Backbone as CSV, one residue per row, in Angstrom:
resi,resn,N_x,N_y,N_z,CA_x,CA_y,CA_z,C_x,C_y,C_z
1,MET,-89.933,3.039,-36.442,-91.128,1.868,-37.309,-90.201,1.362,-38.172
2,LEU,-89.488,2.448,-39.055,-88.440,1.539,-40.357,-87.487,1.003,-40.305
3,GLN,-87.051,0.731,-39.067,-86.443,-0.451,-38.469,-86.970,-1.485,-37.961
4,PHE,-88.272,-1.438,-37.626,-88.775,-2.405,-37.122,-89.427,-3.469,-38.582
5,VAL,-89.735,-2.680,-39.199,-90.054,-3.152,-40.863,-89.148,-4.126,-41.318
6,LEU,-87.949,-3.610,-41.521,-86.909,-3.849,-42.222,-86.631,-5.365,-41.653
7,THR,-86.664,-5.245,-39.997,-86.560,-6.682,-39.460,-87.127,-7.391,-39.479
8,LEU,-88.706,-7.275,-40.032,-89.598,-8.251,-40.013,-89.679,-8.577,-41.255
9,ALA,-89.209,-8.001,-42.022,-89.069,-8.430,-43.497,-88.127,-9.758,-43.884
10,LEU,-86.917,-9.326,-43.118,-85.546,-10.114,-43.274,-86.060,-11.303,-42.559
11,VAL,-86.901,-11.933,-41.263,-87.270,-12.436,-40.696,-88.291,-13.031,-41.518
12,VAL,-89.154,-12.721,-42.314,-89.983,-13.513,-43.017,-89.785,-13.724,-44.486
13,ALA,-88.761,-13.144,-45.013,-88.535,-13.491,-46.696,-88.055,-14.378,-46.682
14,PRO,-88.402,-14.828,-48.258,-88.163,-16.087,-48.600,-86.601,-16.776,-48.629
15,PRO,-86.432,-17.648,-48.823,-84.724,-18.114,-49.270,-84.430,-17.686,-50.493
16,PRO,-83.528,-17.116,-50.715,-82.807,-16.657,-52.185,-82.910,-18.197,-53.153
17,PRO,-83.450,-17.597,-54.406,-84.148,-18.424,-55.081,-82.927,-19.494,-55.575
18,LEU,-81.556,-19.205,-55.692,-80.839,-19.970,-55.275,-80.172,-21.068,-54.953
19,ALA,-80.913,-21.057,-53.415,-80.483,-21.819,-52.328,-81.129,-22.830,-52.576
20,GLY,-82.291,-23.212,-53.285,-82.997,-24.239,-53.450,-84.062,-24.637,-52.441
21,PRO,-85.028,-26.206,-52.205,-85.236,-26.029,-50.912,-84.699,-26.792,-50.213
22,SER,-84.934,-26.592,-48.745,-84.178,-27.492,-47.939,-84.951,-28.867,-47.855
23,THR,-83.729,-29.890,-47.829,-83.614,-31.295,-47.811,-83.622,-31.975,-46.222
24,THR,-83.888,-31.014,-45.519,-83.856,-31.366,-44.000,-85.068,-30.681,-43.058
25,PRO,-85.405,-31.460,-42.472,-86.409,-30.437,-41.740,-85.630,-29.920,-40.612
26,SER,-85.776,-28.632,-40.245,-85.108,-28.132,-39.177,-85.890,-28.141,-37.939
27,GLU,-84.483,-28.875,-37.131,-84.943,-29.321,-35.538,-84.112,-28.302,-34.610
28,ASP,-84.789,-27.750,-33.680,-83.678,-26.790,-32.515,-83.015,-27.984,-31.800
29,PRO,-81.754,-27.805,-31.639,-80.987,-28.467,-30.708,-81.355,-28.783,-29.487
30,ALA,-81.222,-29.800,-29.317,-81.945,-30.555,-27.634,-81.066,-29.250,-26.616
31,PRO,-81.800,-29.201,-25.729,-81.619,-27.790,-24.663,-80.293,-28.668,-23.785
32,ARG,-79.359,-27.616,-23.730,-78.242,-28.151,-22.662,-78.509,-28.452,-21.050
33,PRO,-78.257,-29.578,-20.361,-78.478,-30.283,-18.773,-78.252,-28.388,-18.135
34,THR,-79.024,-28.369,-17.079,-78.424,-27.344,-16.116,-78.867,-27.731,-14.996
35,ILE,-77.687,-27.121,-14.352,-77.752,-26.917,-12.894,-78.158,-25.474,-12.380
36,VAL,-78.722,-24.575,-13.036,-79.149,-23.561,-12.901,-81.202,-23.786,-12.392
37,VAL,-81.217,-23.234,-10.524,-82.566,-23.665,-10.310,-82.883,-22.236,-9.811
38,HIS,-83.995,-21.763,-10.061,-84.109,-20.416,-8.800,-85.585,-20.568,-7.923
39,ASP,-85.751,-20.058,-6.679,-86.642,-20.144,-6.017,-87.544,-19.407,-6.239
40,PHE,-88.666,-19.079,-5.409,-90.118,-18.384,-5.673,-89.705,-16.715,-5.874
41,ALA,-88.856,-16.410,-5.196,-88.491,-14.842,-5.438,-87.182,-14.526,-6.761
42,GLY,-87.043,-15.621,-7.619,-86.260,-15.797,-8.423,-84.834,-15.523,-8.382
43,ARG,-84.295,-15.900,-7.175,-82.588,-16.094,-6.598,-82.231,-17.726,-6.909
44,ILE,-80.696,-17.881,-7.651,-80.429,-18.986,-7.401,-80.013,-19.786,-6.256
45,VAL,-80.538,-20.954,-6.062,-80.233,-22.068,-5.481,-79.290,-22.975,-5.851
46,PRO,-78.433,-22.802,-4.985,-77.053,-23.168,-4.997,-77.113,-24.967,-5.032
47,PRO,-76.229,-25.155,-5.690,-76.677,-27.036,-5.340,-76.274,-27.617,-4.076
48,GLU,-76.221,-28.495,-3.711,-75.890,-29.176,-2.652,-74.399,-29.202,-2.662
49,MET,-73.780,-29.158,-3.603,-72.572,-29.668,-3.656,-71.863,-28.469,-4.482
50,PRO,-70.284,-28.631,-5.082,-69.559,-27.518,-5.750,-70.686,-27.522,-7.111
51,ALA,-70.915,-26.446,-7.997,-71.265,-26.356,-8.959,-70.520,-27.583,-9.654
52,GLU,-69.208,-27.343,-9.788,-68.486,-28.265,-10.725,-68.498,-29.624,-10.245
53,ILE,-69.060,-30.038,-9.391,-69.434,-31.452,-9.178,-70.761,-31.574,-9.584
54,ALA,-71.580,-31.078,-9.311,-72.632,-31.185,-10.031,-72.861,-31.113,-11.620
55,ALA,-72.300,-30.111,-12.337,-72.004,-30.278,-13.601,-71.924,-31.527,-14.130
56,ALA,-70.894,-32.255,-13.541,-70.207,-33.000,-14.142,-70.935,-34.558,-14.110
57,ARG,-72.357,-34.077,-12.825,-73.556,-35.274,-12.689,-74.164,-35.461,-13.701
58,LEU,-74.400,-34.308,-14.198,-75.135,-34.313,-15.606,-75.226,-34.961,-17.135
59,LEU,-73.618,-35.657,-16.756,-73.005,-35.535,-18.178,-73.287,-37.649,-17.802
60,PRO,-73.500,-38.212,-19.186,-73.592,-39.686,-19.289,-72.278,-40.131,-18.785
61,LEU,-71.447,-40.588,-18.273,-70.379,-40.741,-18.209,-69.844,-42.498,-18.373
62,ASP,-68.833,-42.088,-18.809,-68.522,-43.710,-19.011,-68.035,-44.556,-17.693
63,GLU,-67.352,-45.463,-17.494,-67.227,-46.154,-16.476,-65.398,-45.618,-16.067
64,GLU,-64.713,-45.316,-16.734,-63.542,-45.069,-16.422,-63.475,-43.091,-15.987
65,ALA,-64.397,-42.167,-16.872,-64.476,-41.303,-16.341,-65.172,-41.276,-15.416
66,ALA,-66.359,-41.718,-15.049,-66.718,-41.641,-13.809,-65.353,-42.142,-12.336
67,ALA,-65.002,-43.087,-12.984,-63.958,-43.873,-11.594,-63.075,-42.153,-11.634
68,SER,-62.455,-41.500,-12.542,-61.132,-40.855,-12.361,-62.165,-39.647,-11.786
69,ILE,-63.276,-39.325,-11.961,-63.834,-37.990,-11.304,-64.119,-38.365,-10.255
70,ARG,-64.486,-39.356,-9.643,-64.671,-39.933,-8.297,-63.175,-40.146,-7.437
71,ALA,-62.331,-40.261,-7.934,-60.865,-40.295,-7.423,-60.712,-38.760,-7.265
72,ILE,-61.061,-37.938,-7.913,-60.634,-36.409,-7.593,-61.726,-36.189,-6.425
73,ILE,-62.520,-35.916,-6.542,-63.460,-35.739,-5.345,-63.104,-36.079,-4.048
74,ASP,-62.808,-37.467,-3.950,-62.290,-38.450,-2.744,-61.211,-37.722,-2.048
75,ARG,-60.430,-37.732,-3.200,-59.222,-36.937,-2.498,-59.324,-35.345,-1.880
76,ARG,-60.237,-34.725,-2.720,-60.409,-33.229,-2.215,-60.859,-33.444,-0.581
77,ALA,-62.110,-34.442,-1.149,-62.771,-34.291,0.335,-62.176,-34.603,1.606
78,ALA,-61.281,-35.652,1.593,-60.168,-35.944,2.645,-59.312,-35.160,2.970
79,ALA,-58.746,-34.455,1.660,-58.140,-33.126,2.520,-58.484,-32.146,3.135
80,ILE,-59.950,-32.085,2.799,-60.873,-30.897,3.473,-61.250,-31.586,4.382
81,ASP,-61.397,-32.797,4.968,-61.688,-33.325,6.319,-60.399,-32.922,7.109
82,GLU,-59.265,-33.354,6.398,-58.234,-33.166,7.769,-57.343,-31.767,7.720
83,PHE,-57.839,-30.377,6.772,-57.897,-29.330,7.102,-58.417,-29.338,8.172
84,VAL,-60.006,-29.312,8.344,-60.729,-29.553,9.535,-60.273,-29.520,10.969
85,ALA,-59.621,-30.946,10.523,-59.615,-31.484,11.587,-57.992,-31.026,12.386
86,ASP,-57.406,-30.642,11.515,-56.258,-29.683,12.372,-56.388,-28.029,12.206
87,ASN,-57.445,-27.653,12.003,-57.668,-26.205,12.064,-59.008,-25.725,12.922
88,ILE,-59.169,-26.689,13.752,-60.173,-26.133,14.362,-60.302,-24.672,15.180
89,ASP,-58.831,-24.692,16.046,-58.783,-23.241,16.467,-58.797,-22.100,15.401
90,LEU,-58.322,-22.265,14.198,-58.457,-21.337,13.478,-59.743,-21.016,13.024
91,LEU,-60.338,-22.134,12.319,-61.558,-22.157,12.298,-62.498,-21.243,13.483
92,THR,-62.166,-21.776,14.572,-63.095,-20.845,15.711,-62.695,-19.571,15.436
93,ARG,-61.500,-18.900,15.394,-61.228,-17.530,15.376,-61.725,-16.798,14.225
94,LEU,-61.693,-17.612,13.094,-62.203,-16.889,12.097,-63.644,-16.772,11.963
95,ASN,-64.485,-17.980,12.653,-66.191,-17.678,12.707,-66.360,-16.396,13.700
96,SER,-65.027,-16.508,14.630,-65.847,-15.304,15.856,-65.087,-13.625,15.309
97,ALA,-63.949,-13.922,14.164,-64.196,-12.287,13.591,-65.088,-12.540,12.770
98,GLY,-66.044,-13.041,11.953,-67.003,-12.682,11.563,-67.862,-11.940,11.855
99,ALA,-68.458,-12.889,13.213,-69.289,-12.579,13.986,-69.268,-11.099,14.805
100,ALA,-67.714,-10.769,14.613,-67.510,-9.763,15.593,-67.620,-8.371,14.230
101,GLY,-67.684,-8.955,13.033,-67.484,-8.015,12.001,-66.041,-7.344,11.755
102,ASP,-65.200,-7.953,12.255,-63.723,-7.513,12.094,-63.217,-7.766,11.142
103,LYS,-63.407,-6.875,10.014,-62.799,-7.436,8.326,-60.969,-7.170,8.712
104,LEU,-60.713,-6.925,8.850,-59.049,-6.827,9.063,-58.574,-7.997,9.704
105,ASP,-59.283,-8.942,10.736,-59.177,-10.018,11.754,-59.646,-10.959,10.525
106,GLN,-60.517,-10.873,10.062,-61.018,-11.685,8.759,-60.033,-12.252,7.457
107,LEU,-59.176,-11.034,7.237,-58.625,-11.188,6.043,-57.619,-12.111,6.638
108,ASP,-56.837,-11.054,7.590,-55.473,-12.113,8.453,-55.873,-13.345,8.308
109,LEU,-57.066,-14.082,9.050,-57.290,-14.951,9.269,-57.414,-16.179,7.920
110,ALA,-58.199,-15.084,7.008,-58.713,-15.841,5.872,-57.087,-16.581,4.898
111,SER,-56.262,-15.538,5.092,-54.952,-15.587,4.527,-54.240,-16.525,4.878
112,GLU,-54.588,-17.093,6.564,-53.709,-17.940,6.902,-54.103,-19.294,6.579
113,ALA,-55.597,-19.349,6.631,-56.086,-20.703,5.831,-55.982,-20.862,4.539
114,TYR,-55.958,-19.688,4.093,-55.887,-19.774,2.547,-54.200,-20.621,2.500
115,ALA,-53.317,-20.583,3.584,-51.934,-21.392,3.069,-52.215,-22.674,3.780
116,ARG,-52.796,-22.902,4.715,-53.005,-24.527,5.081,-53.776,-24.809,4.257
117,LEU,-54.581,-24.410,3.272,-55.352,-25.203,2.494,-54.628,-25.766,1.138
118,ARG,-52.719,-25.761,1.190,-52.050,-25.978,0.557,-52.730,-27.624,-0.121
119,PRO,-52.789,-28.674,0.775,-52.837,-29.700,0.059,-54.159,-30.275,-0.522
120,VAL,-55.217,-29.038,-0.124,-56.769,-29.239,-0.903,-56.834,-28.533,-2.134
121,ARG,-55.859,-27.818,-2.444,-55.196,-27.575,-4.006,-54.728,-28.468,-4.823
122,GLU,-54.016,-29.034,-3.677,-52.969,-30.578,-4.436,-53.843,-31.582,-4.991
123,ALA,-54.705,-31.645,-4.081,-55.653,-32.878,-4.331,-56.293,-33.008,-5.638
124,THR,-56.313,-31.849,-6.109,-56.511,-32.119,-7.530,-55.358,-30.969,-8.610
125,GLY,-54.132,-31.784,-8.089,-53.094,-31.532,-8.466,-52.484,-29.731,-9.114
126,GLY,-53.140,-29.267,-8.324,-52.868,-27.786,-8.233,-53.623,-26.830,-9.153
127,ARG,-54.643,-27.716,-9.845,-55.437,-26.850,-10.628,-56.938,-27.196,-10.162
128,SER,-57.871,-26.273,-10.372,-58.916,-25.928,-10.266,-59.811,-26.675,-10.127
129,LEU,-60.781,-27.044,-9.599,-61.630,-28.237,-9.271,-62.093,-28.366,-10.664
130,GLN,-62.963,-27.266,-11.612,-63.441,-27.173,-12.879,-62.409,-27.618,-13.616
131,ALA,-60.778,-27.401,-13.833,-59.793,-27.959,-14.497,-59.528,-29.352,-14.347
132,ALA,-59.828,-29.920,-12.603,-59.275,-31.480,-12.650,-60.335,-32.280,-13.285
133,ILE,-61.245,-31.641,-13.000,-62.563,-32.443,-13.542,-62.653,-32.786,-14.876
134,ARG,-62.689,-31.282,-15.793,-62.835,-31.283,-17.218,-61.696,-31.984,-17.942
135,ALA,-59.954,-32.550,-17.169,-59.083,-33.069,-17.986,-59.445,-34.546,-17.683
136,ALA,-60.560,-35.031,-16.722,-61.361,-36.565,-16.276,-61.881,-36.694,-17.475
137,LEU,-62.697,-35.422,-18.412,-63.609,-36.442,-18.996,-62.940,-36.559,-20.571
138,PRO,-63.723,-37.582,-20.954,-63.749,-37.500,-22.783,-63.395,-36.278,-23.348
139,PRO,-62.852,-36.063,-24.148,-62.607,-34.910,-24.930,-63.999,-34.178,-25.653
140,ASP,-64.702,-35.400,-25.872,-66.233,-34.807,-26.747,-67.505,-34.302,-25.816
141,GLN,-66.976,-33.978,-24.258,-67.798,-33.964,-23.277,-67.083,-32.571,-22.827
142,ARG,-66.200,-32.393,-22.910,-65.392,-31.221,-22.082,-66.334,-29.799,-22.886
143,ALA,-66.416,-29.813,-23.671,-67.423,-28.370,-24.116,-68.908,-28.543,-23.506
144,GLU,-69.864,-29.497,-23.178,-71.217,-29.457,-22.749,-70.424,-29.198,-21.385
145,TYR,-69.461,-29.807,-20.692,-69.401,-29.332,-19.731,-68.863,-27.558,-19.090
146,ASP,-68.139,-27.663,-19.907,-67.851,-26.118,-19.536,-68.954,-25.132,-19.730
147,GLY,-70.167,-25.713,-21.013,-71.352,-24.580,-21.067,-72.074,-24.611,-19.897
148,ILE,-72.151,-25.643,-19.326,-72.976,-26.413,-18.051,-72.794,-25.154,-17.336
149,LEU,-71.353,-25.026,-16.530,-70.824,-24.137,-15.957,-70.697,-22.980,-16.274
150,ARG,-70.562,-22.480,-17.603,-70.849,-21.342,-18.155,-72.162,-20.359,-17.613
151,ASP,-73.242,-21.524,-18.161,-74.683,-21.003,-17.665,-74.809,-20.765,-16.652
152,TYR,-74.440,-21.622,-15.232,-74.784,-21.430,-14.187,-74.142,-19.862,-13.170
153,TRP,-72.478,-20.124,-13.875,-72.433,-18.722,-13.389,-73.031,-17.787,-14.145
154,ALA,-73.194,-17.450,-15.287,-73.797,-16.303,-15.788,-75.403,-15.778,-15.113
155,ALA,-75.662,-17.101,-14.624,-77.241,-16.629,-13.722,-76.953,-16.306,-12.676
156,VAL,-76.003,-17.310,-12.153,-75.459,-16.352,-10.514,-75.157,-14.849,-10.637
157,ALA,-74.283,-14.125,-11.631,-73.900,-12.826,-11.728,-75.266,-12.235,-12.075
158,ALA,-76.200,-12.638,-13.143,-77.237,-11.881,-13.420,-78.156,-11.626,-12.170
159,SER,-78.172,-12.458,-10.990,-79.336,-12.693,-9.912,-78.614,-11.534,-9.392
160,ALA,-77.626,-11.424,-9.175,-76.632,-10.189,-8.119,-76.660,-9.327,-8.640
161,VAL,-76.546,-8.638,-10.120,-76.947,-7.348,-10.591,-78.384,-7.061,-10.195
162,ALA,-79.210,-8.290,-10.156,-80.567,-7.686,-10.214,-81.117,-7.319,-8.568
163,ARG,-80.427,-7.530,-8.025,-80.255,-7.528,-6.470,-78.851,-6.680,-5.772
164,PRO,-79.281,-5.268,-5.766,-78.603,-4.388,-5.121,-78.124,-5.073,-3.655
165,GLY,-77.050,-4.761,-2.670,-77.049,-5.313,-1.319,-77.729,-4.372,-0.762
166,PRO,-77.407,-4.277,0.543,-78.262,-3.447,1.974,-77.450,-2.255,1.071
167,ASP,-76.056,-1.907,1.019,-75.536,-0.381,0.718,-75.729,-0.039,-0.618
168,GLY,-76.833,-0.863,-1.403,-77.369,-0.274,-2.292,-76.070,-0.301,-3.812
169,LYS,-75.033,-1.028,-3.631,-74.308,-1.071,-4.369,-74.425,-2.803,-5.382
170,VAL,-74.294,-2.780,-6.576,-74.359,-3.951,-7.651,-72.594,-4.816,-7.585
171,LYS,-72.867,-5.566,-7.347,-71.719,-6.618,-7.560,-71.122,-6.805,-8.964
172,SER,-70.314,-6.754,-9.532,-69.786,-7.016,-10.919,-69.943,-8.612,-10.867
173,ARG,-69.932,-9.262,-12.021,-69.873,-10.521,-12.432,-68.679,-11.193,-11.524
174,PHE,-67.487,-10.779,-11.819,-66.324,-11.022,-10.821,-66.982,-11.151,-9.217
175,GLU,-67.136,-10.239,-8.852,-67.353,-9.685,-7.237,-68.806,-11.717,-7.049
176,ALA,-69.642,-11.109,-8.212,-71.080,-12.265,-7.919,-70.156,-13.837,-7.885
177,VAL,-69.551,-14.189,-8.973,-69.167,-15.629,-9.373,-67.834,-15.393,-8.001
178,ALA,-67.469,-14.643,-7.616,-65.992,-15.144,-6.500,-66.840,-15.276,-4.724
179,ALA,-67.966,-14.153,-4.829,-68.634,-14.677,-3.754,-69.370,-15.987,-3.517
180,ALA,-70.183,-16.442,-4.779,-70.522,-17.714,-4.857,-69.743,-18.718,-4.297
181,LYS,-68.310,-18.905,-4.765,-67.821,-19.681,-5.214,-67.179,-19.937,-3.391
182,LEU,-66.689,-18.757,-2.970,-66.587,-18.468,-1.210,-67.430,-19.342,-0.702
183,GLU,-68.586,-19.080,-1.057,-69.781,-19.529,0.155,-70.054,-20.817,-0.086
184,SER,-69.921,-21.488,-1.383,-69.815,-22.732,-1.908,-68.767,-23.675,-0.890
185,PHE,-67.335,-23.155,-0.672,-66.261,-23.607,-0.235,-66.743,-23.630,0.714
186,GLY,-66.897,-22.756,1.608,-67.458,-22.608,3.000,-68.350,-23.590,3.687
187,GLN,-69.468,-23.783,2.816,-70.492,-24.973,2.845,-69.934,-26.247,3.016
188,GLU,-68.511,-26.273,2.195,-67.976,-27.617,2.259,-67.505,-27.940,3.788
189,ILE,-66.682,-26.845,3.994,-66.194,-26.763,5.095,-67.208,-27.329,5.989
190,GLY,-68.166,-26.567,6.244,-69.306,-26.692,7.289,-69.805,-28.086,6.966
191,ARG,-69.997,-28.789,5.566,-70.047,-30.182,5.977,-69.399,-31.273,6.506
192,ALA,-68.088,-30.844,6.094,-67.119,-31.729,6.577,-66.977,-31.568,7.802
193,PHE,-67.259,-30.664,8.562,-67.278,-30.362,10.343,-68.488,-31.123,11.008
194,GLU,-69.696,-31.126,10.169,-71.034,-31.609,10.647,-70.345,-33.389,10.660
195,ARG,-70.157,-33.810,9.621,-69.857,-35.328,8.796,-69.109,-35.620,9.664
196,MET,-67.955,-35.542,10.361,-67.058,-35.715,11.316,-67.332,-35.683,12.635
197,LEU,-68.183,-34.568,12.594,-68.797,-34.464,14.237,-69.591,-35.758,14.650
198,LYS,-70.859,-36.360,13.554,-71.320,-37.137,13.954,-70.544,-38.674,13.631
199,SER,-69.879,-38.803,13.033,-69.113,-40.143,12.902,-67.984,-40.313,14.385
200,GLY,-67.965,-38.833,14.889,-66.762,-38.813,15.918,-65.797,-38.742,15.556
201,ASP,-65.356,-38.691,14.463,-63.572,-38.097,14.099,-63.294,-37.035,14.451
202,LEU,-64.377,-36.237,14.623,-64.007,-34.738,14.739,-63.292,-34.425,16.634
203,VAL,-64.344,-35.522,17.521,-64.148,-35.365,18.512,-62.625,-35.999,19.047
204,TYR,-62.510,-37.345,18.733,-61.380,-38.241,18.454,-59.988,-37.397,18.040
205,THR,-60.041,-36.253,16.999,-58.903,-35.989,16.838,-58.771,-34.830,17.608
206,ILE,-59.413,-33.987,18.107,-59.192,-32.794,18.931,-58.516,-33.524,20.292
207,VAL,-59.311,-34.497,21.018,-58.895,-34.464,21.959,-57.874,-35.711,22.166
208,THR,-57.170,-36.250,20.922,-55.865,-36.603,20.767,-54.603,-36.121,20.874
209,LYS,-55.135,-34.715,20.175,-54.358,-34.070,19.405,-52.978,-33.785,20.410
210,ASP,-51.911,-34.036,19.658,-50.377,-33.971,19.866,-50.395,-35.216,21.304
211,LEU,-50.836,-36.127,21.709,-50.884,-37.190,22.784,-50.189,-37.946,22.520
212,ASN,-49.778,-37.914,21.804,-48.265,-39.614,21.308,-49.356,-40.704,21.649
213,LEU,-50.032,-40.864,21.438,-50.828,-42.379,22.079,-49.920,-43.622,21.393
214,THR,-50.381,-44.249,22.978,-49.702,-45.976,21.875,-51.134,-46.784,21.195
215,GLU,-50.734,-47.640,21.002,-51.697,-48.202,20.070,-53.073,-48.481,20.938
216,SER,-52.711,-49.140,22.146,-53.702,-49.778,23.326,-54.690,-48.538,23.904
217,GLN,-53.748,-47.267,23.715,-54.705,-46.244,24.696,-55.763,-45.726,23.312
218,ALA,-55.181,-45.637,22.370,-55.921,-44.740,21.265,-57.331,-46.040,20.452
219,ALA,-57.086,-46.996,20.624,-58.087,-48.059,20.678,-59.371,-47.930,21.643
220,LYS,-59.037,-47.569,23.190,-59.570,-47.054,24.248,-60.249,-45.935,23.849
221,ILE,-59.427,-45.093,23.741,-60.362,-43.455,23.347,-61.100,-43.746,22.818
222,ARG,-60.875,-44.488,21.369,-61.664,-44.247,20.263,-62.648,-45.188,20.666
223,THR,-63.092,-45.915,20.941,-64.053,-46.755,21.623,-65.062,-45.983,22.681
224,LEU,-64.347,-45.086,23.772,-64.644,-43.950,24.518,-65.702,-42.779,23.588
225,VAL,-64.659,-42.567,23.018,-65.489,-41.275,21.986,-66.491,-41.990,21.054
226,GLY,-66.879,-42.918,20.178,-67.364,-43.721,19.307,-69.089,-43.899,20.678
227,GLU,-68.368,-44.331,21.474,-69.602,-44.589,22.713,-70.664,-43.721,23.595
228,PHE,-69.256,-42.007,23.436,-70.362,-40.872,23.696,-70.989,-40.669,22.427
229,VAL,-70.951,-40.427,21.175,-71.272,-40.079,20.084,-72.438,-40.612,19.858
230,ASP,-72.570,-42.136,19.977,-73.405,-42.641,19.739,-74.656,-43.006,20.641
231,GLU,-74.387,-42.255,21.927,-75.280,-41.869,22.805,-75.990,-40.542,23.045
232,HIS,-74.886,-39.261,22.522,-75.409,-38.343,22.934,-75.363,-37.483,21.427
233,GLY,-74.342,-37.642,20.511,-74.352,-37.288,19.548,-74.579,-35.644,19.740
234,GLU,-75.446,-34.820,18.685,-75.354,-33.587,18.685,-75.869,-32.701,19.641
235,ASN,-76.174,-33.403,21.151,-76.863,-33.242,21.791,-76.065,-33.139,23.205
236,ALA,-75.032,-33.095,22.819,-74.034,-33.218,23.869,-73.746,-31.740,24.291
237,ASP,-73.711,-31.330,25.747,-73.094,-30.373,26.173,-71.929,-29.782,27.184
238,LYS,-71.611,-29.036,27.105,-70.163,-28.628,27.636,-70.114,-29.880,29.102
239,LYS,-71.317,-29.740,30.072,-70.992,-31.060,31.477,-70.684,-32.243,31.025
240,LEU,-71.305,-32.799,29.618,-70.738,-33.960,28.712,-69.952,-34.208,28.534
241,TYR,-69.428,-33.206,27.421,-67.943,-33.662,27.136,-67.178,-33.482,28.175
242,GLY,-67.167,-32.746,29.591,-66.366,-32.876,30.386,-66.224,-34.182,30.836
243,TRP,-67.388,-34.822,30.888,-67.784,-35.967,31.595,-66.619,-36.631,30.504
244,LEU,-66.379,-36.909,29.258,-65.504,-37.852,28.093,-64.397,-37.397,28.238
245,PHE,-64.293,-36.139,28.535,-62.643,-35.802,28.644,-61.720,-36.393,30.047
246,LEU,-62.998,-36.321,31.624,-62.134,-37.031,32.469,-61.871,-38.286,31.888
247,GLN,-62.866,-39.205,31.173,-62.816,-40.966,30.926,-61.747,-40.834,30.059
248,VAL,-61.244,-39.771,28.876,-60.042,-39.953,28.273,-58.307,-39.544,29.391
249,ALA,-59.098,-38.499,30.232,-57.781,-38.371,30.745,-57.212,-39.460,31.460
250,ALA,-58.112,-40.405,32.065,-57.302,-41.486,33.304,-57.032,-42.512,32.308
251,GLU,-56.967,-42.616,30.327,-56.331,-43.293,30.934,-54.841,-42.688,29.641
252,LEU,-54.693,-41.558,30.297,-53.465,-40.730,29.632,-52.399,-40.949,30.563
253,ASP,-51.171,-40.822,30.402,-49.950,-40.395,31.631,-50.251,-38.871,31.962
254,ARG,-49.277,-38.775,32.784,-49.201,-37.162,33.575,-48.644,-36.360,32.243
255,THR,-47.979,-36.795,31.479,-47.264,-35.901,30.123,-48.823,-35.599,29.307
256,GLN,-49.460,-36.713,29.070,-50.523,-36.754,28.254,-51.987,-35.778,28.688
257,ARG,-51.985,-35.790,29.862,-52.701,-34.992,30.777,-52.862,-33.570,31.078
258,ILE,-51.403,-33.323,30.980,-51.072,-31.818,31.012,-51.473,-31.651,29.269
259,GLN,-50.802,-32.289,28.347,-50.724,-31.859,26.697,-52.607,-31.531,26.557
260,LEU,-53.307,-32.583,26.612,-54.858,-32.359,26.721,-55.387,-31.245,27.602
261,ILE,-54.985,-30.928,28.431,-55.866,-29.722,29.256,-55.259,-28.361,28.355
262,ARG,-53.624,-28.776,27.802,-53.318,-27.212,26.702,-54.341,-27.358,25.526
263,THR,-54.561,-28.351,25.070,-55.377,-28.348,23.894,-56.733,-27.695,24.142
264,LEU,-57.573,-28.608,25.092,-58.710,-27.439,26.025,-58.726,-26.433,25.736
265,LYS,-57.901,-25.740,26.804,-57.415,-24.167,26.690,-57.483,-23.417,25.497
266,SER,-57.177,-24.295,24.763,-56.641,-23.483,23.371,-57.740,-23.000,22.371
267,LEU,-58.971,-24.502,22.897,-60.392,-24.489,22.042,-61.514,-23.325,22.655
268,GLY,-60.659,-23.021,24.005,-61.891,-21.642,24.737,-63.153,-22.560,25.337
C-alpha cells in the first residue's frame, strides 16, 4: 500500500517550481503502423507474404526505394520458382518424410534443400530478406521498418508462449520466431508451386527435364502443355496427364523418350 501511494504521488505531483509552465501542448506520438493481426482466438494471423515484405509495404516509399525493393522481391521470387522447378523430386520426398513423421529423414532432406537454396540467398546479396530491404530504404525510414518487424516478432513470440504445444512445452522466443519464419518460407514455396502449376511452367519444366529439345520441339511441347493446362487446370488426374505425356512423347526421338520415362519414374 505504501508503495502504491508513493507511486500515485509521483504521477499526480505538479512539475518542479523551476521548470516553468509547459510551452507546447503534450501530444501522443502517432502509433506505429503494424502488421500484427489477431484472429478471434487471439492467435497471430500471418500476412499473406513474408513479414519483411509486408512491413515495407506500410512505409510511404519514394519511387527509387520502391523500385529497389521490387527488384529484390522479383529476384528472390524468380530464384524460388527456379528452385521449385529444379527440385520437384526433393520437395516430394520432403513432403513424404513429413507425412510419415520421419524426423531424421526430414532433417537430412532439409539440409539438402538448404544447400540447393543458395541462389535464393544470393538473390538478396547473401543477406537476410530484412537486411536487403532495409538497405534499400532511405536512412530515415529504417528505424520505423525495424520497429514494425520487431513488434510483429514480439507478438509472434508472445502468442507462442501463451499457447503451449500438445506436449505441454512452451517455445522460447527464438523457437517461436524461427518456426514462424520457416512456416512463412514454406508457404512461399507452396505458392510458387501453385503459381507455376496454374501457368503450365511447372508441368513444362517437369516434362522437358534433361530432354535437350530443339527449338521446334520446345515450341510444340509448350503449346501442348499450355492447351492442357487451359483445358484441365487443377482438375487433371493421372489418366489425363498420361495422355499429355503420350502427346509429348510423340514429339521426341528415341533417346528423348527414354529420358522422359526416367523422369516420370523418378517422380513416382
